[in-house]
Structure formats: C-alpha cells, structure tokens
C-alpha positions in Angstrom: -5.0 -40.7 11.7 -2.0 -41.7 9.7 0.7 -43.7 11.4 4.5 -41.9 11.7 6.6 -43.5 8.8 8.5 -41.2 6.4 10.0 -38.1 7.8 9.1 -35.2 6.1 11.2 -32.3 7.5 14.4 -32.7 9.1 16.3 -30.1 10.9 20.0 -30.6 12.0 21.4 -28.0 14.3 19.7 -25.2 12.3 19.9 -21.6 13.1 19.5 -18.3 11.7 19.7 -14.5 12.2 17.7 -12.0 10.3 19.1 -10.5 7.0 20.8 -7.2 7.8 21.4 -8.0 11.2 25.4 -7.0 11.3 25.7 -8.6 15.0 23.9 -11.8 13.8 22.1 -12.3 17.0 20.6 -15.5 16.4 16.7 -16.0 16.4 16.8 -20.0 16.2 19.4 -21.9 17.7 20.8 -25.1 17.2 17.4 -26.4 16.4 17.2 -30.5 16.0 13.9 -31.9 14.7 12.4 -34.4 12.3 8.8 -34.0 11.5 7.3 -37.7 10.4 4.3 -38.1 8.5 1.0 -38.0 10.3 3.0 -36.6 13.5 0.7 -33.2 14.0 2.7 -30.5 15.9 1.6 -28.0 18.1 4.4 -25.1 19.1 4.1 -23.4 22.4 6.2 -20.2 23.3 5.6 -16.7 24.6 5.8 -13.7 22.0 9.2 -13.4 20.6 10.2 -17.0 21.5 10.8 -18.0 17.7 7.8 -19.8 17.1 6.7 -17.6 13.5 10.5 -17.7 12.6 10.7 -21.4 12.7 7.3 -22.0 10.5 8.8 -19.8 8.0 12.3 -21.5 8.0 10.1 -24.9 7.4 8.3 -23.2 4.6 11.3 -22.5 3.2 10.9 -18.7 3.1 13.6 -18.1 5.5 17.4 -20.0 5.3 19.7 -21.2 7.9 22.7 -19.4 8.7 24.0 -22.4 10.6 23.5 -26.1 10.5 20.8 -27.6 7.6 17.3 -28.2 6.7 15.8 -30.7 4.4 12.9 -31.6 2.9 11.3 -34.8 1.3 10.2 -34.4 -2.3 8.6 -37.7 -2.7 11.7 -39.5 -3.7 14.7 -38.2 -1.9 15.6 -35.4 0.7 16.1 -31.8 -0.7 18.0 -28.7 0.8 16.7 -26.8 -1.9 13.9 -23.9 -0.5 12.2 -24.4 -3.8 11.5 -27.9 -2.6 10.5 -26.6 0.9 7.8 -24.1 -1.1 6.8 -26.7 -3.0 6.0 -29.4 -0.4 4.7 -27.0 2.3 1.9 -24.3 2.8 1.7 -21.6 5.0 -0.9 -19.1 6.5 0.6 -16.2 8.9 -0.2 -12.8 9.8 2.3 -11.6 7.4 1.1 -13.3 4.6 -2.4 -11.6 5.3 -0.4 -8.4 5.8 1.2 -8.9 2.4 -2.3 -9.2 0.5 -4.0 -6.4 2.3 -0.6 -4.2 1.5 -0.5 -5.0 -1.9 -4.3 -4.4 -2.3 -4.6 -7.0 -5.2 -8.0 -6.8 -6.9 -8.3 -10.4 -7.4 -11.3 -12.3 -6.6 -11.9 -14.8 -3.6 -11.8 -17.7 -6.2 -8.8 -16.4 -7.8 -7.2 -16.2 -4.3 -7.8 -20.1 -3.7 -6.9 -20.7 -7.1 -3.1 -19.4 -6.1 -2.8 -21.9 -3.6 -1.8 -24.8 -6.0 1.1 -23.2 -7.3 1.8 -20.9 -4.1 2.1 -17.7 -6.2 0.4 -14.7 -5.1 -1.6 -13.9 -8.2 -3.0 -16.4 -10.8 -0.3 -16.7 -14.1 -2.7 -19.2 -16.1 -6.2 -20.3 -16.9 -6.9 -23.0 -13.9 -7.7 -26.8 -14.6 -11.2 -27.8 -14.2 -10.3 -30.1 -11.3 -8.8 -27.2 -9.4 -11.9 -25.2 -10.1 -13.8 -28.2 -8.4 -11.7 -28.5 -5.7 -11.5 -24.8 -4.7 -15.5 -24.9 -4.9 -15.6 -28.2 -2.4 -13.4 -26.2 0.1 -15.3 -22.8 -0.2 -18.6 -25.0 0.6 -16.7 -26.5 3.5 -15.6 -23.5 5.1 -19.2 -21.8 4.3 -17.3 -19.4 2.0 -19.0 -19.9 -1.4 -20.4 -16.3 -1.4 -16.9 -14.9 -1.1 -15.8 -16.7 -4.2 -17.1 -14.1 -6.8 -16.1 -11.1 -4.5 -13.0 -8.8 -4.7 -10.7 -9.7 -1.8 -10.6 -5.8 -1.3 -14.1 -5.6 0.0 -13.6 -8.7 2.8 -13.2 -8.1 6.1 -10.0 -9.3 8.4 -11.7 -12.7 9.2 -13.0 -13.2 5.6 -9.7 -12.8 4.3 -8.1 -15.0 6.9 -10.5 -17.5 6.1 -10.0 -17.5 2.3 -6.3 -17.6 3.0 -6.6 -20.7 5.2 -8.9 -22.3 2.1 -5.7 -21.4 0.0 -3.5 -23.4 2.3 -5.5 -26.2 2.5 -6.8 -26.8 -1.3 -3.8 -28.3 -2.7 -3.3 -30.6 0.5 0.2 -30.1 1.2 2.5 -32.6 2.7 3.2 -30.1 5.4 0.7 -27.4 6.6 2.2 -24.8 8.6 -0.3 -22.9 10.7 0.6 -19.7 12.4 -2.1 -18.6 15.0 -4.7 -19.4 12.2 -7.8 -18.7 13.8 -7.5 -15.2 15.1 -10.0 -13.1 13.6 -12.7 -15.8 13.0 -15.9 -16.0 14.3 -17.2 -18.9 16.8 -18.9 -20.4 13.8 -16.4 -20.7 11.1 -13.6 -21.6 13.7 -15.7 -24.8 14.1 -16.1 -25.0 10.2 -12.1 -24.7 9.8 -11.5 -26.7 12.8 -13.9 -29.6 10.8 -12.0 -29.3 7.3 -8.7 -29.4 8.9 -9.5 -32.5 10.9 -10.5 -33.9 7.4 -7.1 -32.5 5.9 -4.9 -34.1 8.8 -6.0 -37.6 7.3 -3.6 -36.7 4.3 -1.6 -33.5 5.4 0.5 -33.3 8.6 -0.1 -30.0 10.5 2.4 -27.7 12.5 0.8 -25.0 14.3 1.4 -22.4 16.8 -1.3 -20.9 19.0 -1.7 -19.1 22.3 -4.9 -20.7 23.2 -4.0 -24.0 24.2 -7.8 -24.5 25.0 -8.8 -24.8 21.6 -6.4 -27.3 20.1 -7.9 -30.4 18.4 -7.6 -33.7 20.3 -5.8 -35.3 17.2 -2.5 -33.0 18.3 -0.1 -35.7 18.6 2.8 -33.6 19.9 3.9 -30.4 22.0 7.0 -28.8 21.4 8.1 -25.8 23.5 10.0 -23.0 22.5 11.8 -20.5 24.2 14.3 -17.8 23.3 15.0 -19.6 20.0 15.5 -23.1 21.5 13.2 -26.2 21.4 12.3 -28.1 24.5 10.1 -31.0 25.5 8.6 -30.0 28.3 7.9 -26.1 29.6 10.6 -24.0 30.7 10.6 -23.2 34.6 8.8 -19.5 34.8 11.6 -17.0 35.1 11.1 -13.3 36.2 9.6 -11.4 33.4 11.5 -8.5 32.2 8.6 -7.2 30.0 6.0 -7.3 32.6 3.7 -4.0 31.8 4.0 -1.0 34.3 2.1 2.0 34.5 4.0 5.2 33.7 2.8 8.5 34.6 3.1 10.6 31.5 3.8 14.2 30.8 -0.1 14.7 29.9 -2.1 11.9 31.3 -5.8 11.7 29.5 -8.0 14.1 31.5 -11.5 12.7 33.0 -14.2 14.8 30.5 -17.0 15.6 32.4 -19.2 17.6 29.7 -22.6 16.1 28.8 -22.5 16.2 24.8 -21.2 12.9 23.6 -17.9 12.3 22.3 -18.7 11.1 19.0 -22.8 10.8 17.6 -23.4 8.8 14.3 -26.7 9.4 12.7 -28.4 7.7 9.9 -25.2 6.8 8.6 -24.8 4.8 5.4 -21.4 3.8 4.4 -19.9 2.9 1.3 -16.9 0.4 0.6 -16.0 0.2 -3.2 -19.6 1.2 -4.6 -21.2 -1.6 -2.1 -23.0 -0.6 0.8 -21.8 -1.8 4.0 -23.3 0.0 6.9 -26.9 0.7 6.8 -28.5 3.6 9.0 -26.1 3.6 12.1 -27.5 5.6 14.9 -25.1 5.2 17.9 -23.4 7.6 20.4 -20.3 7.3 22.8 -20.3 9.4 26.0 -17.3 9.8 28.4 -16.9 6.9 30.7 -18.4 4.1 28.1 -16.4 1.4 27.0 -18.1 -0.6 24.2 -17.9 -4.3 23.2 -19.0 -4.4 19.6 -19.7 -8.0 18.4 -20.8 -9.5 15.1 -19.8 -12.2 12.5 -17.0 -11.8 10.0 -17.9 -9.6 7.3 -21.1 -7.8 9.4 -19.4 -4.4 9.2 -17.5 -4.1 12.4 -14.0 -2.9 10.8 -15.8 -0.6 8.8 -17.7 1.0 11.7 -14.1 1.3 13.4 -12.8 3.0 10.3 -15.7 5.1 9.9 -15.0 6.6 13.8 -11.4 7.0 13.1 -12.3 9.1 9.7 -10.9 6.2 7.4 -14.2 5.9 5.8 -16.8 8.4 4.8 -20.4 8.7 5.9 -22.6 9.1 2.7 -25.0 12.2 2.9 -27.5 12.8 4.3 -26.1 11.1 7.3 -23.8 12.4 9.7 -20.7 12.0 12.2 -20.0 14.6 14.7 -17.1 14.9 17.2 -17.3 17.1 20.5 -14.0 16.3 21.8 -12.8 18.5 25.0 -10.3 21.4 24.6 -10.8 21.8 21.0 -13.3 24.4 19.7 -12.9 23.1 16.3 -12.1 19.7 15.3 -9.9 19.6 12.3 -9.0 16.1 10.9 -5.7 16.2 11.8 -6.7 17.1 15.5 -9.2 14.0 14.9 -6.6 11.4 14.0 -4.9 12.1 17.4 -7.7 11.8 19.6 -9.4 9.2 18.2 -7.2 6.3 17.2 -7.6 2.7 15.6 -5.5 -0.1 16.3 -6.1 -3.4 14.0 -4.3 -5.5 11.6 -5.4 -3.5 8.7 -3.9 -0.4 9.9 -0.6 -2.3 10.9 -0.5 -4.0 7.5 -0.6 -0.7 5.9 2.8 0.1 7.7 5.1 -0.4 5.0 8.3 1.5 6.4 11.0 -0.5 8.0 11.4 1.7 11.5 12.7 1.2 14.7 10.4 0.4 17.3 10.9 3.9 18.9 10.4 5.6 15.5 7.3 3.7 15.1 5.8 5.0 18.4 7.1 8.5 17.5 5.1 8.5 14.2 2.2 8.5 16.5 2.5 11.9 17.6 0.8 13.0 14.0 -0.6 9.6 13.2 1.6 9.3 9.9 3.2 6.3 8.1 7.0 6.8 8.3 9.1 9.6 9.9 8.7 13.1 8.3 10.8 15.1 10.7 13.3 15.5 13.7 12.1 14.6 17.4 13.2 16.5 20.3 14.8 14.6 23.0 11.4 15.0 25.0 9.3 13.3 22.5 11.9 10.4 22.4 11.7 10.2 26.2 7.8 10.2 26.1 8.0 7.7 23.1 10.3 5.4 25.2 8.1 5.8 27.9 4.9 4.5 25.7 6.8 1.3 24.9 7.5 0.7 28.8 4.2 1.4 29.6 3.4 -1.5 27.2 6.2 -4.0 28.4 8.6 -3.4 25.4 11.4 -1.5 27.3 15.0 -2.5 25.6 13.3 -2.7 22.1 13.6 0.8 21.3 16.2 0.3 18.8 15.2 -2.9 17.5 13.5 -3.0 13.9 10.0 -3.4 13.7 10.4 -6.3 11.6 12.7 -8.1 14.0 10.0 -8.3 16.7 6.8 -10.9 16.9 3.8 -10.4 15.8 2.5 -9.9 19.7 5.2 -7.5 20.5 4.7 -5.7 17.3 0.9 -5.5 18.5 1.7 -4.1 21.6 4.2 -1.4 19.8 1.2 -0.2 18.0 -0.7 0.2 20.9 1.9 2.6 22.3 2.3 4.0 18.6 -1.8 5.3 19.3 -1.1 6.2 22.7 1.4 8.6 21.6 -1.3 11.0 20.3 -2.9 11.1 23.9 -6.1 9.9 22.7 -9.4 10.6 24.3 -10.9 7.2 22.2 -9.2 4.1 21.4 -10.7 2.1 18.8 -9.4 -1.7 18.9 -10.0 -4.1 16.3 -9.1 -7.5 17.6 -6.6 -6.1 19.6 -5.4 -9.2 21.1 -4.4 -11.1 18.1 -1.1 -12.7 18.4 -0.6 -12.0 22.0 0.5 -15.0 24.4 -1.2 -15.6 27.5 0.7 -13.2 29.7 0.8 -10.4 26.8 -3.0 -10.7 26.3 -3.5 -10.0 30.3 -1.1 -7.0 30.6 -2.5 -5.8 27.4 -6.1 -5.6 28.8 -5.0 -4.4 32.3 -3.1 -1.5 30.6 -6.6 -0.8 28.7 -8.3 -0.9 32.0 -6.2 1.2 33.8 -6.5 3.9 30.8 -10.0 3.8 31.6 -9.2 5.0 34.9 -7.1 7.8 33.3 -10.2 9.1 31.5 -9.8 7.4 28.2 -13.1 5.6 26.2 -13.1 3.0 23.9 -14.6 0.5 21.6 -13.2 -3.3 21.6 -13.7 -5.9 18.9 -13.3 -9.2 19.6 -14.7 -13.2 18.9 -13.1 -14.2 22.0 -14.6 -14.4 25.3 -11.6 -14.4 27.0 -10.3 -11.4 25.5 -13.2 -9.0 26.8 -11.8 -6.3 29.2 -13.3 -5.8 32.7 -14.1 -2.2 31.9 -16.8 -2.9 29.4 -19.9 -1.3 30.3 -21.7 -1.3 27.0 -22.5 -3.8 24.3 -23.5 -3.9 20.4 -24.1 -6.5 18.0 -23.4 -5.7 14.1 -25.6 -7.9 11.9 -25.0 -7.6 8.2 -24.3 -3.8 8.5 -27.0 -2.7 11.0 -26.1 -1.9 14.6 -28.1 -3.2 17.4 -27.7 -1.7 20.8 -27.6 -4.8 23.4 -26.5 -3.7 26.6 
C-alpha cells in the first residue's frame, strides 16, 4: 500500500443541516478530519449516526453550513464542490435508488462508461481506452455478460455490482463506499474484494459498514461516528431509546388453521421486458411456513417475490392462486394488503417526500403517497407500528432525513399497517446496524407467533431469522426445494 503523504481532503469544524430544515438541526457537528493518500478509513456508527451524510459531504454532494471542506485537485486545495465531485466517486443505496427510480434504459456498458465523467447518462462517444477499461473492470467482477443488457433487466445485486464497477473504473483519488456489498452474493463479494484491494494501490478508500467481520485487512484506520460527531474510540453504550418493543395492535394477525395453501404457484413462467426470467415454478406456501430463499445475483429471487406480491404477471397457462382467510373473493386491492413486499426496489420507487408517519399511513391501502385524510385512530395505529420497529419519536420527521437503516424499518412498519398474512422480505437487513438487525429479526420472529408467514431473501448467514423452517434455492430462474 501507499505511504501517507499528500492530504486529499480536509474538513475543519465542518457541520451541516439538511436543506429545508427550518429548525437547522445539525446532522454533522464540528467535523475535523484530514484524509491522506493511502490512508484507508472505515466509518463505524449506528443507524442515524451521520455516516451517509458525511460521505455525501466528502463527495461534494452536500455542502457545509458551518466550517469548511477542501479537496486537493492535483495542484492546490479547492473548496469548490465541483472539485469534490471530480476527484471522488461514491456508491450508496441512494445512488442505486436514483437509477431505479428514473428507469433509464441504458446498457451495463453505458452505465460503467458514465463513471469517467460522473454523469447519470452518457453524453458523448466513449474513447477507446475508456471502453477497454470498462471491459477489464467487468471481467474482474465477472460482469461481462451484463454489459450488453439493459439495467432495467438487472437484479438488485447485479445493479449494485455495476455501480461498484462504475465508481472504480476511473480510479478516483478518493473512493467512497456506503454499505457497498449489501445485495451481493458471496462469490461476487469475493471478486469485488479482490478488485478493491488492487484499486487501493492507487485510490484511497473511505467506507462504511455494519459488518466489521468482513473488513479487509488493509484498512488502516477506524473512525467512530455518533450523533454527527467523530471519535477515535467507540463511545460507551448508553440506554438505547430506539429499542424495539412489541406493541399490541387493535387487530393482530390471527393464526390460520385452514388446510389449503395460502399461495399456490403452478407451472409459472414470468417474463420481464420480453425475457423469460422464471421457468416452470411450482411452489406452495402454507400457514406456519417461513421460507428462506437463496440464490446467486440475477437468479430470479426478486422477480419471484414480485410475482407473489402481484407486481409481475404469470404467463399462460401457468397460474398463481391465493386462499387468504376471511375473504371469499380476493380482489387485487385485498391482495395488496394481505401479501406485502418490502424491498430495496419498492423503497426506491417511493418518490414522495412525506413524514415517517405518513409513509406508514400509506400502507393502509399500499399506495405510493397520501391520497386521503386519516382518522385519529388510524394515526394512532401508524404511530404504534413505528414504535413496534423502534422509531418512536420519528413520526414527524421526513423520510429523506432518516438514515438508510431507519428508513428500512419504517417500510416494515408500513407493510404491517395492512395487517398482512404474508410478508415478502427482499434483503430486509440491508443498511441495518448490528442492533437494528437483531431487533428487526426479533420483531419478525414475534410476528410469526401472531400467525404471519414470510419468504425471506438474504445473502448473509447472520441475517437468517430463527423462525425459518423451509428453504429453497433459485438457480437461473428455476426453483429447487431444499428443505
């Protein structure tokens, strides 16, 4: 690795509050930090501590409201955010959501090529040396087959992999990675780790993680962040005001004693953008069953969950039928309440800037946005669900002001507002710190005791809930029952 010499970025008493916050509550406070070339740093802190905001500031995507930040442009220091954007690259959940939300129909090759200029889209013909660099990066990540595909066809993990390649392809002075490997299967995590270690010979890395056991050994410095302030040592644990407590609801999910499966899938093929993604799926979900679904990136797991949620259609002559209790006929509106999907993709499509309470209230009809007034009883129930996932006190905060992990918990509360009988959880623990992950899984296990069934997708062994009792593997769009 390189020795520390040139300072790449310097923050002096830097702080900021979010645009539009009339109360000017500081998210970052009095940040003093110098990042030297070759000094690879990990930022460690719980959800809401300020890690993502600090990376956005280092990237030039956010700006200080007190103090200063300056970047070395190769000749001198500059406080221009344009310089920050030019000398750094960032990969974050918000960036992935941006590409998904806009649904740009570009190829994987075009996506990687945009990394050289840091633009969302490609605005000029690429130079041959850039094309060569893109192909080398794709080969290193075993993503060559994705270069010719539209990013609209990619899985969550495949898109994350290309975004990582996009950030690395131009070898920035400062590479900023926010929970970068969430959504990657084990094989691609290993390939990315090797590519990143090679890049660390030329670029300086600053990353965040809630999985310290997976940190590379070439990380040279740990910095702890709590309540928007930096520390050299972890802070003493204080009483956690966001611990999750189970609150009784007005209409708890009841146990279902019927013999018919809740969901029955027969000979199901599913096409996405004209391409067959799922092949001849035969599967049943019975009351009391909780499934772990595993498989490589792009194998079809997310498409399978979207099919179960009614977001993807089964091609004729295949079928999917629902036998939900207390409903003689299952119209789509009822299905959308009883079978609920929580995923990065559905989160990305929620464009409205609403409060956390309004987000949860939108779960009553499973709408994106608010389209009616709500009663005091409904508001009280929404507040109850937020408390259930440890977000009491966040009711009036904008969903754009909470951390990635807190937002993930808020989306679980939103799903619970429909009193579902089936939860579909796609990489549910993405962005959660250790405490948040354990609490999230504990809530899930307790919901099982109330009669809820679920299908759970994860690439991490430590994320698997204890209530799992059935397992399946998705392989190239074909489902194999493994337990």
